[in-house]
TITORMAR-13291 format. One record per residue (C-alpha): residue number from 1; residue in one letter; x, y negated, z negated. Coordinates in steps of 0.1 Angstrom, whole numbers, always signed. Example, Ala and Ser with C-alpha at 12.3 -4.5 7.8 and 13.67 -1.06 7.14 Angstrom:
residues 2
KOLKOL pos code    c1    c2    c3
KOLKOL   1    A  +123   +45   -78
KOLKOL   2    S  +137   +11   -71
end
This chain:
residues 396
KOLKOL pos code    c1    c2    c3
KOLKOL   1    X    +0    +0    +0
KOLKOL   2    X   +13   -34    +9
KOLKOL   3    X   +17   -57   -22
KOLKOL   4    X    -5   -87   -21
KOLKOL   5    X   +24  -111   -22
KOLKOL   6    X   +37   -96   +10
KOLKOL   7    X    +5  -102   +29
KOLKOL   8    X   +11  -140   +29
KOLKOL   9    X   +42  -160   +21
KOLKOL  10    X   +46  -169   -16
KOLKOL  11    X   +36  -205   -23
KOLKOL  12    X   +72  -213   -34
KOLKOL  13    X   +86  -201    -1
KOLKOL  14    X   +64  -222   +22
KOLKOL  15    X   +83  -250   +38
KOLKOL  16    X   +63  -271   +62
KOLKOL  17    X   +86  -294   +81
KOLKOL  18    X   +82  -320  +108
KOLKOL  19    X  +113  -335  +123
KOLKOL  20    X  +122  -370  +132
KOLKOL  21    X  +153  -388  +143
KOLKOL  22    X  +162  -414  +116
KOLKOL  23    X  +181  -436  +140
KOLKOL  24    X  +188  -438  +176
KOLKOL  25    X  +224  -446  +169
KOLKOL  26    X  +248  -417  +165
KOLKOL  27    X  +266  -411  +132
KOLKOL  28    X  +297  -394  +121
KOLKOL  29    X  +292  -361  +104
KOLKOL  30    X  +317  -336   +90
KOLKOL  31    X  +314  -301  +102
KOLKOL  32    X  +335  -270   +95
KOLKOL  33    X  +348  -251  +125
KOLKOL  34    X  +364  -217  +126
KOLKOL  35    X  +393  -220  +102
KOLKOL  36    X  +396  -258  +107
KOLKOL  37    X  +378  -290   +99
KOLKOL  38    X  +367  -314  +126
KOLKOL  39    X  +343  -342  +132
KOLKOL  40    X  +316  -348  +158
KOLKOL  41    X  +292  -376  +166
KOLKOL  42    X  +256  -364  +168
KOLKOL  43    X  +221  -378  +163
KOLKOL  44    X  +209  -365  +130
KOLKOL  45    X  +176  -346  +126
KOLKOL  46    X  +160  -351   +92
KOLKOL  47    X  +133  -328   +79
KOLKOL  48    X  +107  -341   +56
KOLKOL  49    X   +74  -329   +40
KOLKOL  50    X   +47  -347   +59
KOLKOL  51    X   +18  -364   +41
KOLKOL  52    X   -14  -343   +39
KOLKOL  53    X   -38  -353   +66
KOLKOL  54    X   -75  -344   +68
KOLKOL  55    X   -83  -317   +94
KOLKOL  56    X  -119  -329   +96
KOLKOL  57    X  -137  -362   +98
KOLKOL  58    X  -169  -369   +79
KOLKOL  59    X  -188  -375  +111
KOLKOL  60    X  -173  -346  +130
KOLKOL  61    X  -201  -321  +120
KOLKOL  62    X  -175  -299  +103
KOLKOL  63    X  -156  -292  +136
KOLKOL  64    X  -118  -296  +139
KOLKOL  65    X  -107  -327  +156
KOLKOL  66    X   -87  -315  +186
KOLKOL  67    X   -79  -331  +219
KOLKOL  68    X  -103  -319  +245
KOLKOL  69    X   -87  -299  +273
KOLKOL  70    X  -106  -291  +305
KOLKOL  71    X   -97  -263  +328
KOLKOL  72    X   -78  -273  +359
KOLKOL  73    X   -54  -262  +386
KOLKOL  74    X   -22  -245  +375
KOLKOL  75    X    -1  -276  +384
KOLKOL  76    X   -23  -296  +360
KOLKOL  77    X   -21  -271  +332
KOLKOL  78    X   +17  -268  +336
KOLKOL  79    X   +20  -305  +328
KOLKOL  80    X    +0  -298  +296
KOLKOL  81    X   +22  -270  +281
KOLKOL  82    X   +11  -251  +251
KOLKOL  83    X   +23  -267  +218
KOLKOL  84    X   +44  -241  +200
KOLKOL  85    X   +36  -246  +163
KOLKOL  86    X   +62  -220  +152
KOLKOL  87    X   +90  -242  +164
KOLKOL  88    X   +88  -266  +134
KOLKOL  89    X   +70  -244  +109
KOLKOL  90    X   +78  -206  +109
KOLKOL  91    X   +56  -202   +78
KOLKOL  92    X   +25  -215   +95
KOLKOL  93    X    +1  -185   +97
KOLKOL  94    X   -34  -201  +101
KOLKOL  95    X   -43  -226  +129
KOLKOL  96    X   -71  -236  +152
KOLKOL  97    X   -67  -241  +189
KOLKOL  98    X   -87  -248  +221
KOLKOL  99    X   -90  -223  +249
KOLKOL 100    X   -77  -238  +282
KOLKOL 101    X   -79  -206  +303
KOLKOL 102    X   -93  -171  +302
KOLKOL 103    X   -76  -143  +320
KOLKOL 104    X   -77  -105  +325
KOLKOL 105    X   -42   -89  +320
KOLKOL 106    X   -39   -51  +328
KOLKOL 107    X   -76   -47  +323
KOLKOL 108    X   -77   -66  +289
KOLKOL 109    X   -91  -100  +281
KOLKOL 110    X   -65  -127  +274
KOLKOL 111    X   -65  -164  +267
KOLKOL 112    X   -41  -194  +270
KOLKOL 113    X   -44  -220  +242
KOLKOL 114    X   -36  -257  +239
KOLKOL 115    X   -14  -248  +209
KOLKOL 116    X    -4  -216  +191
KOLKOL 117    X   +15  -203  +162
KOLKOL 118    X   +20  -169  +179
KOLKOL 119    X   +55  -162  +190
KOLKOL 120    X   +57  -145  +225
KOLKOL 121    X   +82  -117  +232
KOLKOL 122    X  +114  -135  +242
KOLKOL 123    X  +151  -137  +237
KOLKOL 124    X  +154  -103  +221
KOLKOL 125    X  +127  -110  +195
KOLKOL 126    X   +93   -92  +197
KOLKOL 127    X   +60  -110  +196
KOLKOL 128    X   +37  -118  +167
KOLKOL 129    X    +5  -100  +160
KOLKOL 130    X   -27  -111  +142
KOLKOL 131    X   -62  -122  +153
KOLKOL 132    X   -78  -149  +174
KOLKOL 133    X  -114  -156  +166
KOLKOL 134    X  -114  -124  +145
KOLKOL 135    X  -103  -103  +175
KOLKOL 136    X   -69   -84  +171
KOLKOL 137    X   -41   -98  +193
KOLKOL 138    X   -26   -69  +211
KOLKOL 139    X    +4   -86  +227
KOLKOL 140    X   +18  -121  +233
KOLKOL 141    X   +37  -129  +265
KOLKOL 142    X   +54  -159  +280
KOLKOL 143    X   +44  -160  +317
KOLKOL 144    X   +57  -189  +339
KOLKOL 145    X   +61  -211  +308
KOLKOL 146    X   +26  -204  +295
KOLKOL 147    X   +19  -183  +264
KOLKOL 148    X    -6  -156  +271
KOLKOL 149    X   -25  -139  +242
KOLKOL 150    X   -37  -104  +252
KOLKOL 151    X   -66   -93  +231
KOLKOL 152    X   -82   -60  +221
KOLKOL 153    X  -116   -73  +231
KOLKOL 154    X  -136  -103  +244
KOLKOL 155    X  -136  -134  +222
KOLKOL 156    X  -163  -161  +224
KOLKOL 157    X  -160  -199  +218
KOLKOL 158    X  -139  -227  +231
KOLKOL 159    X  -122  -234  +198
KOLKOL 160    X  -107  -203  +181
KOLKOL 161    X   -92  -198  +146
KOLKOL 162    X   -59  -179  +147
KOLKOL 163    X   -42  -158  +120
KOLKOL 164    X    -6  -146  +123
KOLKOL 165    X    +3  -113  +105
KOLKOL 166    X   +28  -124   +78
KOLKOL 167    X   +46   -91   +72
KOLKOL 168    X   +56   -88  +109
KOLKOL 169    X   +65  -125  +113
KOLKOL 170    X   +87  -125   +81
KOLKOL 171    X  +104   -93   +92
KOLKOL 172    X  +114  -109  +125
KOLKOL 173    X  +125  -140  +108
KOLKOL 174    X  +148  -120   +85
KOLKOL 175    X  +163   -99  +114
KOLKOL 176    X  +168  -129  +137
KOLKOL 177    X  +184  -152  +112
KOLKOL 178    X  +205  -123   +99
KOLKOL 179    X  +217  -117  +135
KOLKOL 180    X  +229  -153  +138
KOLKOL 181    X  +249  -150  +106
KOLKOL 182    X  +263  -115  +115
KOLKOL 183    X  +272  -126  +151
KOLKOL 184    X  +291  -155  +137
KOLKOL 185    X  +310  -133  +113
KOLKOL 186    X  +319  -110  +142
KOLKOL 187    X  +328  -140  +164
KOLKOL 188    X  +354  -149  +138
KOLKOL 189    X  +369  -115  +144
KOLKOL 190    X  +372  -120  +182
KOLKOL 191    X  +339  -105  +194
KOLKOL 192    X  +313  -126  +212
KOLKOL 193    X  +276  -114  +213
KOLKOL 194    X  +265  -103  +247
KOLKOL 195    X  +229   -95  +237
KOLKOL 196    X  +208   -85  +208
KOLKOL 197    X  +175   -68  +203
KOLKOL 198    X  +151   -65  +173
KOLKOL 199    X  +136   -30  +174
KOLKOL 200    X  +107   -16  +154
KOLKOL 201    X  +131    +1  +130
KOLKOL 202    X  +166   -11  +137
KOLKOL 203    X  +182   -41  +155
KOLKOL 204    X  +212   -41  +177
KOLKOL 205    X  +240   -65  +188
KOLKOL 206    X  +262   -58  +218
KOLKOL 207    X  +297   -72  +215
KOLKOL 208    X  +324   -78  +241
KOLKOL 209    X  +350   -60  +221
KOLKOL 210    X  +354   -23  +218
KOLKOL 211    X  +382   -17  +193
KOLKOL 212    X  +366   -25  +159
KOLKOL 213    X  +379    -7  +129
KOLKOL 214    X  +355    +3  +101
KOLKOL 215    X  +374   -21   +78
KOLKOL 216    X  +368   -50  +102
KOLKOL 217    X  +331   -43  +103
KOLKOL 218    X  +330   -40   +65
KOLKOL 219    X  +347   -74   +62
KOLKOL 220    X  +323   -90   +87
KOLKOL 221    X  +294   -75   +67
KOLKOL 222    X  +308   -89   +35
KOLKOL 223    X  +312  -124   +50
KOLKOL 224    X  +276  -123   +63
KOLKOL 225    X  +262  -114   +29
KOLKOL 226    X  +283  -141   +12
KOLKOL 227    X  +266  -166   +35
KOLKOL 228    X  +232  -151   +24
KOLKOL 229    X  +241  -153   -13
KOLKOL 230    X  +251  -190    -9
KOLKOL 231    X  +215  -197    +1
KOLKOL 232    X  +225  -222   +27
KOLKOL 233    X  +198  -243   +44
KOLKOL 234    X  +188  -234   +80
KOLKOL 235    X  +182  -265  +101
KOLKOL 236    X  +166  -270  +135
KOLKOL 237    X  +180  -297  +159
KOLKOL 238    X  +163  -309  +191
KOLKOL 239    X  +189  -325  +213
KOLKOL 240    X  +197  -333  +249
KOLKOL 241    X  +222  -312  +268
KOLKOL 242    X  +248  -339  +264
KOLKOL 243    X  +243  -339  +226
KOLKOL 244    X  +243  -301  +226
KOLKOL 245    X  +279  -302  +240
KOLKOL 246    X  +290  -318  +208
KOLKOL 247    X  +280  -287  +187
KOLKOL 248    X  +303  -257  +183
KOLKOL 249    X  +280  -234  +203
KOLKOL 250    X  +291  -200  +213
KOLKOL 251    X  +274  -206  +247
KOLKOL 252    X  +260  -238  +262
KOLKOL 253    X  +224  -234  +276
KOLKOL 254    X  +217  -247  +311
KOLKOL 255    X  +186  -259  +328
KOLKOL 256    X  +168  -275  +298
KOLKOL 257    X  +159  -311  +292
KOLKOL 258    X  +158  -305  +254
KOLKOL 259    X  +178  -279  +235
KOLKOL 260    X  +167  -263  +203
KOLKOL 261    X  +197  -255  +181
KOLKOL 262    X  +194  -234  +149
KOLKOL 263    X  +221  -243  +124
KOLKOL 264    X  +231  -222   +94
KOLKOL 265    X  +245  -251   +75
KOLKOL 266    X  +282  -255   +81
KOLKOL 267    X  +285  -219   +94
KOLKOL 268    X  +267  -212  +127
KOLKOL 269    X  +251  -232  +155
KOLKOL 270    X  +231  -213  +182
KOLKOL 271    X  +206  -224  +209
KOLKOL 272    X  +175  -204  +200
KOLKOL 273    X  +137  -206  +204
KOLKOL 274    X  +129  -179  +178
KOLKOL 275    X  +114  -180  +144
KOLKOL 276    X  +139  -183  +115
KOLKOL 277    X  +142  -184   +78
KOLKOL 278    X  +146  -219   +63
KOLKOL 279    X  +173  -207   +39
KOLKOL 280    X  +198  -179   +42
KOLKOL 281    X  +187  -164    +8
KOLKOL 282    X  +154  -155   +25
KOLKOL 283    X  +173  -132   +49
KOLKOL 284    X  +181  -107   +21
KOLKOL 285    X  +209   -81   +24
KOLKOL 286    X  +225   -75   +57
KOLKOL 287    X  +238   -40   +65
KOLKOL 288    X  +256   -26   +95
KOLKOL 289    X  +243   +10   +97
KOLKOL 290    X  +260   +23  +129
KOLKOL 291    X  +286   +13  +154
KOLKOL 292    X  +292   +28  +189
KOLKOL 293    X  +320   +21  +212
KOLKOL 294    X  +309   +17  +249
KOLKOL 295    X  +341   +13  +269
KOLKOL 296    X  +353   -23  +263
KOLKOL 297    X  +322   -31  +243
KOLKOL 298    X  +307   -22  +209
KOLKOL 299    X  +270   -18  +200
KOLKOL 300    X  +263   -22  +163
KOLKOL 301    X  +230   -14  +146
KOLKOL 302    X  +220   -35  +116
KOLKOL 303    X  +192   -41   +91
KOLKOL 304    X  +183   -72   +72
KOLKOL 305    X  +160   -80   +42
KOLKOL 306    X  +132   -55   +35
KOLKOL 307    X  +145   -31   +62
KOLKOL 308    X  +179   -29   +44
KOLKOL 309    X  +162   -24   +11
KOLKOL 310    X  +140    +4   +24
KOLKOL 311    X  +169   +21   +41
KOLKOL 312    X  +190   +20    +9
KOLKOL 313    X  +161   +33   -11
KOLKOL 314    X  +154   +64   +10
KOLKOL 315    X  +191   +72   +13
KOLKOL 316    X  +195   +69   -24
KOLKOL 317    X  +165   +91   -30
KOLKOL 318    X  +179  +117    -6
KOLKOL 319    X  +213  +117   -23
KOLKOL 320    X  +197  +120   -57
KOLKOL 321    X  +177  +151   -46
KOLKOL 322    X  +208  +166   -30
KOLKOL 323    X  +228  +160   -62
KOLKOL 324    X  +201  +178   -83
KOLKOL 325    X  +202  +207   -59
KOLKOL 326    X  +240  +210   -61
KOLKOL 327    X  +240  +201   -98
KOLKOL 328    X  +265  +172   -93
KOLKOL 329    X  +263  +134   -95
KOLKOL 330    X  +261  +113   -64
KOLKOL 331    X  +298  +103   -66
KOLKOL 332    X  +308  +140   -65
KOLKOL 333    X  +286  +149   -36
KOLKOL 334    X  +313  +147    -9
KOLKOL 335    X  +336  +172   -27
KOLKOL 336    X  +307  +195   -36
KOLKOL 337    X  +295  +195    +1
KOLKOL 338    X  +331  +201   +13
KOLKOL 339    X  +334  +232   -11
KOLKOL 340    X  +300  +244    +1
KOLKOL 341    X  +310  +241   +38
KOLKOL 342    X  +343  +259   +31
KOLKOL 343    X  +325  +288   +14
KOLKOL 344    X  +300  +290   +43
KOLKOL 345    X  +329  +291   +68
KOLKOL 346    X  +346  +319   +49
KOLKOL 347    X  +313  +338   +48
KOLKOL 348    X  +308  +332   +86
KOLKOL 349    X  +342  +346   +94
KOLKOL 350    X  +337  +377   +72
KOLKOL 351    X  +303  +383   +88
KOLKOL 352    X  +318  +380  +123
KOLKOL 353    X  +345  +406  +114
KOLKOL 354    X  +319  +430  +101
KOLKOL 355    X  +297  +426  +132
KOLKOL 356    X  +327  +432  +154
KOLKOL 357    X  +335  +465  +135
KOLKOL 358    X  +298  +476  +139
KOLKOL 359    X  +299  +469  +176
KOLKOL 360    X  +330  +489  +181
KOLKOL 361    X  +314  +519  +163
KOLKOL 362    X  +282  +516  +183
KOLKOL 363    X  +302  +514  +216
KOLKOL 364    X  +320  +547  +207
KOLKOL 365    X  +286  +563  +201
KOLKOL 366    X  +272  +551  +234
KOLKOL 367    X  +303  +562  +253
KOLKOL 368    X  +299  +597  +238
KOLKOL 369    X  +264  +599  +252
KOLKOL 370    X  +273  +586  +286
KOLKOL 371    X  +264  +605  +318
KOLKOL 372    X  +291  +616  +342
KOLKOL 373    X  +286  +603  +377
KOLKOL 374    X  +314  +616  +399
KOLKOL 375    X  +346  +605  +382
KOLKOL 376    X  +329  +577  +362
KOLKOL 377    X  +309  +577  +330
KOLKOL 378    X  +277  +556  +330
KOLKOL 379    X  +261  +543  +298
KOLKOL 380    X  +224  +535  +301
KOLKOL 381    X  +206  +518  +272
KOLKOL 382    X  +178  +493  +266
KOLKOL 383    X  +180  +467  +238
KOLKOL 384    X  +146  +449  +235
KOLKOL 385    X  +148  +416  +216
KOLKOL 386    X  +186  +419  +210
KOLKOL 387    X  +206  +386  +216
KOLKOL 388    X  +223  +386  +250
KOLKOL 389    X  +256  +375  +235
KOLKOL 390    X  +257  +405  +212
KOLKOL 391    X  +249  +429  +241
KOLKOL 392    X  +277  +413  +261
KOLKOL 393    X  +302  +418  +233
KOLKOL 394    X  +291  +454  +229
KOLKOL 395    X  +298  +461  +266
KOLKOL 396    X  +333  +448  +262
end
C-alpha cells in the first residue's frame, strides 16, 4: 500500500517558483569550475514565491478565468504554443486548462491543451500520468512542438481539470536530477555522457570512455552522494544562446531562441527541459548497480532515491535469509559460499568418477552380449529416456 504522504508531495517540500530577471544589466558572479575558480558575466535569474492570486472572480459564475482559445489552422495554433507549467513548478500537480484541439491517435481520443503540467516523453525521461477531466491519461507525447495527451476514453467539456500522478512524477525528478549529478562526477573523471534513459526499474548512462575501474566508479558515486548530502539548491535559468555560451556546459544546444539551463548550484550546469528536484537532498541516495564495457564506451545502470532504497532493502533481506540458511552473519557470507562451492565441486568430481566407472562396467557387459557379424561384434541396445551425452560416453 502506498503511504498517504507519497501520494502527494509533503507541504514542506512544495516550492512554487516563478522566475524574473532582476536587472537587464549583467553582473559578475563567481562560479566554481572543474578543479579551478573562474568568473563569468551572466544575467541573474532570481526565484521568488509569488503572491497568492485568486483563481476565480466573484462574477465569473464559479468558472476559472482562462484566456479563450478558438480552434484554428495548424499555423495559427503553432503561434499559440502550449504553456508548459512544469518548467517553473515541478511540484504542480493540479491545474485547469482549455482544450484547443481534439484528436484520435492510434484509435484513442487525445487532446491538445492551452497549458499543461503533464511532461511528455522527451530527452530520455518518460511521460507523466494522471487524469484529465477524470479520464486516465494513457500517454503524453510531443508532436511537432505540441503536447498531445492520449486518453483512455472520451472526455467532455472545453475546460478540463488535470491531476498529475505524484509518485511517478517525483520518481522521475529523482532519477533525472541524480543523472545530472552523476554525469558531472563521471565527467570529472574523463567521461562525457553520450545519452541517458530513465527506465521503469533502472536508469542508464552511456559514457564515451570504456576503461573505468571499479574504484573510479565508486569514487564517482561517493562524490555524487556528497553533493546530495550537501542539499544544494537546484536552479533553472532561461537564457539566450549567447548567454548560454557563458555557462560551463558539457554541450551547447543549437537551434533554440531561449535555452533552459538546470544548475546544481556550483557543481553542474546542463541544458534540459525535464522535471527536476529543487534541492539535491530530495534526490536521495545515488547507487551505481551495474557497469558494462561496450568497446570504447561504458554503460552504467544506476538508481536514485526511493528506487535505491527499495533495491537496498530487497538485497539486504535476501542476504539475511541466506545468512540464516548458512548459519552465518552477512559479513561472513562470501567465505561461507566459497566453502560451499568448493565442497560442491569436490562432490561433482567424485560423482563423475563413479559414473565413469559404472559406464566402463556396463560397456563390458554389453560387449559380452554382442552379436558376431562376420569378423565384427555388434552391440544393439535401446536406452529410452537416457541422456544422450551419457549414451555417447558409454559407446566410447
